[in-house]
N, C-alpha and C positions, 0 to 999 in steps of 0.2 A: 332895818326899819321896823318901825311901829305900826302894827296891823291893827291896831285901835282906830277906825277916821274917828271916832266920837271925843279922843283924848285931844285936848289942846296940842300944841306942836308950838316948839321955838327952835332954834338954831343955838348949836353947840359945835364948834368946828366947821369943818368944809364935810363933813360928813362922810370923810374918808378911814384910814386905817385905825385912826384915833378912836372916834366913834366906836369902831367896831371888836376896839380893845374894851372901850368901857363898858359896852353890850354882855360882853365877855366876862367881867373882872364881877357883875352881881348878879350873873348867872352863874357862881359858881355856888357848892355847900359854904354855909356863913359857921357849919359847927361839925368837928369832924365824925367822921362815918356818916353825916347828913346826905340822904339823896337830892339828886337834883328835883326843881318844885314842876310838874307834869306842865307846867303852860311854855316851858322852855322847851322848845323844836328844834331837831340837828342843823346845824348849819347847812343851808343849800350847797352843791356842787360848785355854781358860779353865784358870788355874789351880788346882792341888788344894788343894781345904780342907785348912788343918790345925788341927790340935787346939792350944787355948792350952794352953801348958807341959806340954801329955804329948809330943810327941814331941820326940825328939834331930833332930840334924842331922848328918850326915854326910859327910864328902869321897866324890865319889864318883872320883877320882882315885889319891885316896891311901889311901881308906879310913881315915884320921883319922877319932876319934870325939872330938868337943869334950863334955865336962859342963855340966853347968847352974850358971851362974853370975849366972843371975837371971832378970827377967822383962821385962826392956822394951833398948832397944839397943844401951843402954851395955855388956849382959855382950855383943855382937856386937862394938862397934869393940874393948873389952880385946881378946877375942879372936884379933881380925885386930892389934893392935900385936903381939902377941907372936909371932904368924908374921909378921909383914912382908915378914920376908924371900925367901918364897915368892913374893912380887908382883913382884920384884926379879930382873932378868937378871944371869947370871952378868959379873962384871966391872964390872958400873958400870953405866956409859951405855949407850942402843942406838944402832946406826948401821946405814945401810942398808950394800949392797955396796958404792955410791963413799965410802964413809968420810963421809957427809951425816946430819947429826941430822935426822930427820924432823919435817917441822912443826909445830907444838905446836898446838890446838885450845882453844878457849874450852871451860873446863870449871864449869859452873852450878849451884847450889843445893846438894842433899848430897851431888851428887859433888866439888866444889870443898869440900868440907868433909871430908867424908868421909879425901881424900888427903890433906888440911893433917893430921889425925891421925896417918894411914900413914904416914907420915915425918916428925913428930915437928917440925916445921918450916913455917913462913908459906909458903903457893904462891903464887910468881906468876901468874897468867891471861895469858892471850894478848889484847893489845890494851889490857891497863891498864898504867900506870905502875909501872916498875921498883922495885923497893923494894933503896935499895944496901948494905941490911943480908945481903939472899937471898945464899948464895952460888954460882955455876955448877954446881955438882953439886948442890944441892939443885934447881936449876933442869930436871936432867939427868935425876934421880928422877920428879920431876914430869910430867915429858916422858912417860916410861915407864906411871906411872901412870895418867892421863891417858887413853891408848891404850886401855889395860885398860879403863880405867872410860868411856869410848866405843863399846867392843862388847858392854856389855850389854844386857840387855834384861827389862826387870822390869816385870812388870804387876800395877798397882796394884790389892789385892782390894776399899778401901772406894772405889771411885767414887763421886763426886758426881754428884747428879743435875743433867743439864744443861736449859736452859728454853727449847734451841732443838732442834728434829729433824733427820736430816738424812736419811733414807731418804724415795723417790719421787723421782719423776720431779721437775725445777724446771721451771717457766712460767710465763712474764711478767703480771700482773697489773696494774691501776689498781684506788686504793680511790677514796671520798669523803670522803677527811682532804686537808688544806690545811696548807701550811705555814707558820707564824706567826715573822717573822724578827724579832730584839731589837736594838735598838741596845743597841753597847757604852755601858756609865758611866750606866746608866742603871738607876732603880731606885723600891720604892712605898713610902713612907714611911704608915706610921698613925697616925692620932690616936684620941683618945676625946675626946666632945663634951660638956658636962654644961651646963644651960641652969637658972640660978639668978633669979629663982623658978621651979619646976620646973615643964617644961608639957608635958601628955599628949598634946596633939594631935600627930600627926605629920605633917600639913601645914602647920601650924606650924611646928613645927622645921627645914620646909625652907627658908619665906618666912625664917625669922630669918638661917638660916646664908648664905642666898644674898644678904643685903643685906652680908654682909661681902664679897664678891665684891675689892673693889678692895686687901682687905688680906691675902686668901688666894687668889686668884686665881680665873678662871672652872672653870681643868680641876680636876673635882673627883669626886670618888662618893662617896655620903653614904646610909648605909641608915638612918639616923635617930638613930642614937649613936656609931657610927663612924663615922670620917671618912678618904678615902684621898689623895692629892697624890703627884702626879709629881717637886715639891720639895718641900726641907724648910724649915720657916718658919725665921725668925730666930733664933728662943727655943724651945726644950725645951717649956716652957710659958706659953702666953698667954695673955691675955685681953680682952674685948672687950665693948662694950657700945654695946645698941642699941634701939629701941621697939618695944613689939608692937603691932602696927599693928590690933591689934581694941582695945585699953583704952587706948593708949598710956603703958602704964608701961615704966619701963626692963625690961631685964631682960639680966644676963651673962652672956656667953659662953663660957665656960673650954672652950681648945681643951688637949689633955695628948699629949703625946708618948708612943709607945707602943714599938715600932720601926720597923726597917727591913727589909723583903722585897726579896729578888729578884724580878725582871719574870719568871722560869719559874717561881716559886712563887706566884702570884699570879693563880690559874685563875678563882676565884668573882670577882674585878675584871672579867677580861674578858670572861666570858659578860656582866655587867651593862654592858660597852660595847658588845656585840654586838647587846645588846638595843632601844640607843639607834639602833644602825646600823640595825635592821629599821625605827623610826620611820620613820628620814630615809629612807628607800627607799619610804614609804607603803604598809607594810603593815601590816594591825590585828591585833589579838592577838586572838586565841580562845582557852581556856584558857593552855596553857602554847608552846604557839606561833602563829607569822604567817604570817598567809592575808592574799592578794590578793584582796579585793572587786571588784576591776577586771578581776581577769580568771578571774569565775565564771561557769561553766559550765551554760546550762540542760538540764533531761532534761525537759519539760515535760508528756509520756507520763506519769510518775511523780508530778507533782509536786515535782521534784529537782532542785537543783540545789549543783553542785562546785565549790570554793572550793581553788587550790590555794595550796600556801602551802613554809615554809623548816621544818627543823628545826635550829638549831644548836647546838653544845656545845664549848667550849674543855676541853682537857684538855694532861696533861702526860704523853705516851709516851716510848714505849724512842726513838722516834725524834729527839723533841723535841719544843718546844710546836706543838701543831695545833688545825686548829677543822674538826671533822666537820659538813657539810652535807648533811642528805638533802633530799629533795624528799616534801613532803607533802599529803594531801586530806583537806579536809574537806568532810562530806556533808549538806547542810541540805535542810530542807522547805519549799517553799513557802507550804504551809500554819498560820497560825498555829494556837495553840490554841483561838483562840475559834472560828474554823472546825469545829475535831474537836470541840467541846463541842455544837454546835449540832447534826452529826449524829446524834450520840450519845442525843441528845435527840429526835431524829425517831425512830429506828431504835426507841426504849425510852420512853415519858414515866414509865413508871410507877417505872424504875426508874432513871432519868436520872442521879442522885446516885452511886450505886454501882457503874456502869458510871465512870463522871468521873471516881472514885479509885480505881478500879480501873487504868485506861488512860492515870493522868497521874503518878501517883506512882512516885519515883525516876528522871523522867526529866527530860532536859536540855534547858535551853529558851536559845535565843538573845536577847537583846534589842536589834535594831540601830541603835536609837542611840544608844548605847555600845558595840558590840560584845563583849560581856558574856558570860557561862554561867552559868545557874545553876542548881540542881537543885532541886526542886519537892518539898517534903516534905507539904505539906498543905494542903487547895482551903479557902479560909475562904468557906461560903456565905453567910454572916452578915455580910456586909460588900461594898459594892459601889466604885465607882472615887469616889463622892462621899461616903465614911468620908474621917471625917480620922486626921492624924499629924504628930506633932509633929520637924517639920526641923531643922537642923544649928544654925538659930539661935536654937531654940527657940521658932517660934512654931505653929500648929495651921494646916494648911492642906489641903483638900483633897486627894486624888489628880489631879481632874480641872483643878486650877490648878496646882498643880505642876508635870505633862508640859507645861499650855501655856506656863507663865512660862521653865521652864529647857530644854525642847527644841522649842518652837512647836507641841509636838503637840496636834489635839483629839482627847477620846476619842467614839465615837459612841455605843457602847451605854454607857447610865450603868448597867444592871441588872446587869451579867456579875460572877458570883462574882472572888474574887482569890486569886490563887495567891500561896503561903507557901513561903521557903527563909530556912533558918536557918544563918545565916553559923559556918562551921568555927571551933571556940577559937584553933586555933592561926593563926587568920588575926586573929585580936584582939590586941589592945596587952594588953588587961586579961583574962587566964583566968579569973578567976573570973565576970563578966557574961554576958552573953546577948543576942545581934542576932539581930533578924527583917527580911527584906526582903517587901515584899508588892510583886506583880506584877501587870500587867494581861494578862489572856490576847489579847485584840488588838493587842498590843505584841511578844507571846514566840513565836518561830516556834519549831518542834520540828527535835531534831536527831537525830543518827541514821537505823539503820532497825528499823522495829516484825521480832520472828518472823517474820511475815505476806510480807515486804518480803524477807527474808532466804530465806524457802523460793518464790517467785517467782525461776524459773529467768531471764526475762526481764528481770526489774530489776535482778540483780544481773549479768547479760547487759551490758547499755546501761549502770550504772556503772564495771564494769570496764573498759569500754573509754576510761574517762578516767584512772581509777584507778591501774591495772598498765599501766606504762610498760613499754616495753625498756630495755635495759641504755643503747643509744645514746642513748635521747631524756631521759634519765634526765641522762646523763653531760653533754649539751647545754646542759639546766638547771643541771647544778653548773658551766660554764666561763659560762653567762649570769648568774648571780648573782656572778661574781668580775668579772667584766667590771663588773656597776651599782655594785660595789663601790668598786672602784677607779678609774671613770669617774667615780664622785660624790666632790668636793673638799670637801665638808663631810664625809662616812665617811671620808675618808680621813687629815681635820684630828680626828676622835676619835679612830683609832690612832696619829697622829703625836705625839700629845699625849703619850702615853704609852709611846711609845718601839717601837711596832709597824709593821710589814708585814705587807699579804696575800700573798703569792706568785701566779703568773699560772696557775698550772695544780694540779690533782690529785697526790698523791706515786704515783708508780711504784713498783711492790711486786716479790719476787720469790719466789713460794710455790713447796708440793709438791703435786703430786699422787700418792697410794699407791694401789695397784692394788686393782681392784674384789674383792672376796670370791665364792667360791663358799658356793653353795647345795644343800645334801645333804635329799633327803626321804627316807622308805624305801626309794625302788626304783630314783633317779635321782640323779645330781650335775647341777647345775648350772650352768656356768661364770661369772665373775661379768665384768657388762658396765658400760660408762660410763654407761648411762641407769640401771644398777640398778632394774630392774622385770624380776618374773619370775610376772605373772600369768599370764600363760598358763601356764605349768609348772604353777602353784600350784591350777589347777584339771584338771590333767589327770593330775598326777604322784600317787603311792599317800601320803599323809599321813603322818610321821612314826610316830605312837603314834594310832592309830583308836579312836572310841570307839561300838560301836556303842550302835543306838538298839534295844531289845528290842521286839517285839510288844504293843502294848496297855500299853507303859510309860510313851507318852509319847502328851500330849493336844493335842489343837487348840479353841481356842473361837473362834468367829464367830457373827456375825449370818447372818438369812436371806438379806438382800440381797447377802452376798458370798459364798456358800458354791460358787457354783461357782468364784471366782480361789483358794479354799482348796482344791478341789480338785484342779483345774493345780498348784498349788501341793507339791502331798505326791506326788502323780505326778512333776512333775520332780525332785524333791528326791530322789527313788527314784534317777532315773536319773543325775543326777549323781554322788552319791554311792557310785554303783559303780565309778566310775573312780579316786576317791579312795580305794580299798580300805576302806569305812563302808561296813556292812550297816544299813540303813536296816528295823525292824518295821510293819506297821498301824497307826495312831493308833486313838488312842480319838477320835474327831469328834462336838462338841457344837455344838447349834446354840441359840445363846441370842436369846430372847424378843424382847430392846431392847438399845441401847446404853445402857445405864443406865453407872453405874460400881458400883452393887450387884448387878446381874445379873454382871458379872466377878468380882467378889471370892467372891458366893455360890457361884459355879459351880467356881472353885478349890476354895475350903477344901469343895465336896461333897465331886467327885472325884477328893482326895485320896487316896494311899494309900502308904505304904509305899515299894513297888517303883518310884515314878513318878520318873521319870528328869527328866525337861523337859515346859514346857507354854510352848505357841507361842499368843500372841495377836494374833487380828488385829482390827486397830479399823479400824471405818470410816473414821474421820477424827480428826484428832487435837487430844488434849485433855489438857493436862498436868495437870488434876486425877486423872485417872481413869487416866493413866500412871503415877502416882505413888499413886495406892491399890494397883494391883498391885502395883509394886515393892515396896514398902513391906511389903505381905502373905509374898507369897514371900519376900523377904532377912531378913524377922525374923523372921518366924510359921512358915514353913514349910520355910525351908534348899532352896528350890529352884530350879533356874536355868532362868530365862523369857526367850522370844525374843520379844518384842513388834514389829509389821511393818503399816507401814499400808498399807492395803489397793491406794493408786493407785502403789505398788512392785513390787506384782507382778498388775497389773492388764491391762500391755501385754505382747503373746504376743513382741513382738520382741525384748525383754529382757530378758523371762522366765528364759530360763538362766542368764545371766549373774549378774540377779541373784541368784537362788537360789544358786549358787555359793558367790559372797561370805558369805551366809546359810551355807551348811552348814559353810565353814570357820570361822563364829561360835561355831556350834552347838557345833563338836565342842571348842571351844576353851573355851567352855563348861562342858562336861562332865569335862574334865579333861584334855583331849587335847591333843595337838603337831603342829605343824605340817610346820614345817624346823629345820633346826640350824646353824651355822658350828661351823669349828676353834676351840676355845679352847685352848690351850696351857697357860696357868695350869690347875696342879691344885688344891684348898681354896679356890678363888675364890667368895667371896660379892659379889653386887655388890646395892645397895639403890636405890629411887626416893623422892622424897618431895614433896610439893607439898600446898597446902595452897587451900583453895575458899572466899571467901567471898562473901556475897549482902549486899553495901549496901543492896538495896532494899529488903529484910524483917527485914535486922538481927537475923538469928538466929544460932547458934554459929558458927563458922569448924570448917569440917571439915577432919580433917590428914589424907592416904592416905597411907599406908605400904606398901611392896611391896621384897619382896626373894628373890633367885632361891634355886632348894634343891636344884638338880642341878648335876651339872659341865659340864654342855651351856648352863647360861642358861636352858633352856626350858623352866621350872614355876616356880610364883612362889607366895611366900604373902604374903596380906596385911593389915592392921590397921589397925581405923579407929581415931581418937580428938578429941575436942573441945575446944574451946576457948573464948575470949572472942571475940564478931565486931569482926571487921577486924582481930585479929592475928596479922600474919606468921611473928613469931618462934616455932617449936614447941615448947613445952613437955614434953611429952608422948611424945619421941624414947627413952628410958629405957624404957616399958615396951613398946615395939613393937619395937626390936632383941632385948629380952631374949626374946620370945615366938617371935621367931623364929629366934633359936637357941636354944632349947629343942628346936623343930618338926625344926630341922636335925637335929639331936643324936638325936634322936627316929627319923629316918628312918636317921642313918647308924653313929650312936655314935659319932662323931667330929665336932669343932668346924673352922668354917673358920678355916685359913689367914691369909687375905688377906682382907679386907673393903672393899669401894671403896662409897661413899655418892653418890649423884648427885645434886644438893637444887634440885631448880625453884620460880621466883618471889622472887628474891631482887635487889631492887636494890642499885646500887653505895653506895650510903648505908647500907644493913643488912649488908654484907658482914663490918666487923670485930663487927656485933653478933651475928654468926651464928658466927663462930670463936670468939665469949667464951663465946657461952650455950649454941651447940649440939652444938658439939664436943665438949667436956667433958663432958655428958652422955650422950654414947654412950661414953666413955671408962671413963664409973663401973660400964658396963653389965658388965665382961670379968672386976670381981671378981666376980659369984658363981658364977664355977667358979674350980676349984681349979687353977692353974697354967696360967692362959692369959692368953695378950699376943700377939692376934696383930698383923698388920701394919694400920694402918686410914689409907684416903685419905678424904678427905670437899671434894667438885668439887661448884662451885655452877654453873648448868646457863641462862645467860641467852638468851633467843630471842628477846626484846623489843628490838634493840637500833637502832640505826641506823648502824653502819658498813656500807656496801654494798663487794660486791668485783664490778669485771668482767674479764672476760676478753678480752685484746685476740691472739683468736685469727688476726683478718685486719687487715690494713691500713685496710680501706674500713668496716668495723664493727665493736662492740664483743659481746660474747657472755655469758651467765651461766656460770657453772665448774662445770665437769661436778663429779661427786658424788664426793669426796675430796681435795676440794683443802683444804692446809690454809696457815694465814699463821700466824708463832709470833715476827715480830718488827717494827720497827721502831713498827707503829699497838700493838702489844702493849703491857700496862702497864709501867708500870715498877716499880712495889714488888711486885707480882703473878706468878707461875706461870701463866700464862696462855696460849691460842691460841682463836682463828678456826677454826671447820669447816663445810665445805659439803657438808651428807650426802644432800642432797636434790635432786632434779630437779624444774623445773618446765618448763613448757611456755606459760605466761600471764607477760609481766612481771619484775621482776628479783629474782634468788632474794635470802634475806639469810642470811647465815651465821650459825651458833649460836655463840656465845661460852662457854667452858670455863674459870673461875678454879677454881685447885687451892686452897682455904685451906686444908687441914693435908692433908700427905702423909706419911706414917710407912710408905709402901710404897718406898720410893724405887726405883721401874720410873723406866725410862728414860723420855724424854719420848716418842719413838718407840711405845714401848708403851705409855703411857700416851693419846697418844692414838688407836694402832689401837682399842685397846681401844674409846674412847670410840665409833669410825667404825664397827668390827662389832656394837655391840651397838643401833647405828640400823636395824638389819634385820630384828630379834626383834622386832618389833611384827609381833602375828599377826592385827591386821584392816587390815594393807592390806599387801599381795604385792610391796612396792619398801622401799627406806628413806625413813627420817621423820625429821625435824628437830632433834628429842631425842632420848638414848638411850633405848632400851626401858621398862628403870623408869621411868623422868620420865613417859613418856606414861603408863603403867598407874597410876602414882598420882593423875597428874590425874583419868583417865577415874574411879578408886576414888572418890576424893574429892569431883566431881561431882555422879556418879549418888548418894552419901550425903547431898550437902550440900543438893543440890538437891529430889531426891525424896524416898526415902527418910527422912530424919534423924533415923534411931537405928541404933545399931550394927550390922550382920549378924550371923546366925548363925553361928559358931563351925565348923559343917561343909562352908562354901562358904569359907572364908578358902586350901583350896589350890585353887582353881579361879578361872578367869579369867568369872568369875558377872557383870564390869560393863561388860563390853564389851557 
């Protein structure tokens, strides 16, 4: 741009790349070996913004001013054509001192096109075939112009977003992805299969089609209506006739050709092939994955056993067709449903039915006679194994006789009730019908862990010894799987029939390690480390924004038995908060006569007043109904932050200080305080988090948690909740949530954010397109509610439940977990999505799982490095943990909000709590 304010200004073009090109042309030497004019300054690192159509372009060397001739690059070319003599040396050709013409280099792209226009004649490019019609003089002129153009340095102001980042230290990694090699000249042919007369039974369709093996071949894949073959049939439409094995009537089978697909686009077929391979390897399917019953590990002290297995998925990634293999474990109980029912009847005979229904409804059970899992939807106390049902052949038969004839199993107790399972509609061929299955309790084994087991440290520790395997052990399991497949002739034949080969090793990768972030407290800066842990500093430094607890403006509820624990807790809380810069006054101590739910609820109502800041409730034991009642009253009716504590956590003097420190930090957040911050270079930024909580057991409304930042440092948050139909993952109420968040932001700062980045949790691969088409347009319509408001919007899906694993090959002897800050954005990333994998957390047991970020919509045009760095920064800002977490802080806040409201409160919280982290 012209820096002389006194020079007249007029417009040429739009002031973009063309203007920059013109300035560069006239700033070059006009004679051989001539030095640049002193007035020409080096090009800045960042190009000066140009005003569209307003500012003129001035020749800095000659002072020539060009008037406006239009608003495009054609105007610039016209001016250059008129002044092309300035580009040519006097006398025409340019020679060096020895009289040798300089060697020409290749001019490419716009440079070649421009030099052709400048001399009004075609240009011969070096290395290309000469045109006989082009004179030697034109080639000499072209030589001079080419040299000048090659010296230009033009910066593009419309940089495209690159999908791969470049910053950080490069490190070698291994993954659990294995490449699948494809044979050339192989394809998949898709056919539609029709049966005349219509055959509804799916298993009968398979039997009828299998009778045609001599005509269509033994290598095929059939789903009941579509048929895939590795060869093409003689005719596109063929018809065969066969006999129905049930009624001996003739059935006509019409096979109609649909299309031919390449091997790299038949991912669904390859997943079917690997399901066959799993069965060949003698693995049992439980749910969606395959496990090895022969490799089961017993944990007899807890009546548990662990089945090892594999999770497989074929996909077409950036690096080609690949198979993802991960080691999985299924925890089963050796206790049957009948055993549990007997125990419940002994505990309380009068209310045994109520206890059984409460214990079993919603649980998943395994029937070992067929290795299938079922969800218990009801208990049929009015039926037993002697009851009858209609089998597939239309005969009435008792459950006792059925299990003996089908599986050779003798049912012992003929008086036990039956377990009812309702088959999901998506599993039925006819969606309008309903189907139920009745199960025998003594043949059903419980799966998974109860809440009591999960809260038992010894149980979880014993299970973790078998399930949390190190990267070295996990890698060894992958090598074993590859060997088992490649050494099995039948498994290899399944692949080779379709032109596939499984390679012998996993895919090596080159990743990047971005530097750790520095943490800023009120009076201290903590340098970032590779462990990404600042627990000690969090308990010793002053919090960023402390909130004092005034005397008698907060209360503690407890029972007589735990009064001593409550007194110790108050004394320790005053000690630890003094170091954090928080002043804690004396609380109002309320001793309850008993631990009934009504006692806690009534006490909160009685002792509540307008100046009350906080209520701390110390429960003698864990009870979900009591916790829910207290939270519902405090969050909805009283708009009061609460801190619920189990007395066991503060009963041990050895850990009381560390536990109280964590509680103190959590209380400060619930009152609106801030603990620490990072450097956030972007201004006018709002980040949001969205998550959905579903409760499949109770089938109640799903809760949608929405959390947005409301300050520059991303340390204060605004939350909203919405409800929708049970089981729905796609959110319909985003418009209202974002609108309220923007209004609150404007109320605080009288300005709206310029950039909005939304992190969406809980979206599977199959829902990505649905979210892009449904949720993103919702958000875009919100901006119309404000005058002339068009912010930059990005929508990023965060997936943490993925099967991809990354191993760091730090040494030759063993594999390690990658340190926090490792990024993979190539080879195993998606072909058609802008995505990357980020390891943000440090773990001490097992193998770390990276988080998958998919940029569904990007209107910010941020560089990939900046997008990745921002995601990593946000993992530092979750105030419930003094370290990095797996997902960005707004996602985790939205998860905590949705879980609390959906599981316990089940109502929208009071508006007064929306700008506080009351849900931690």
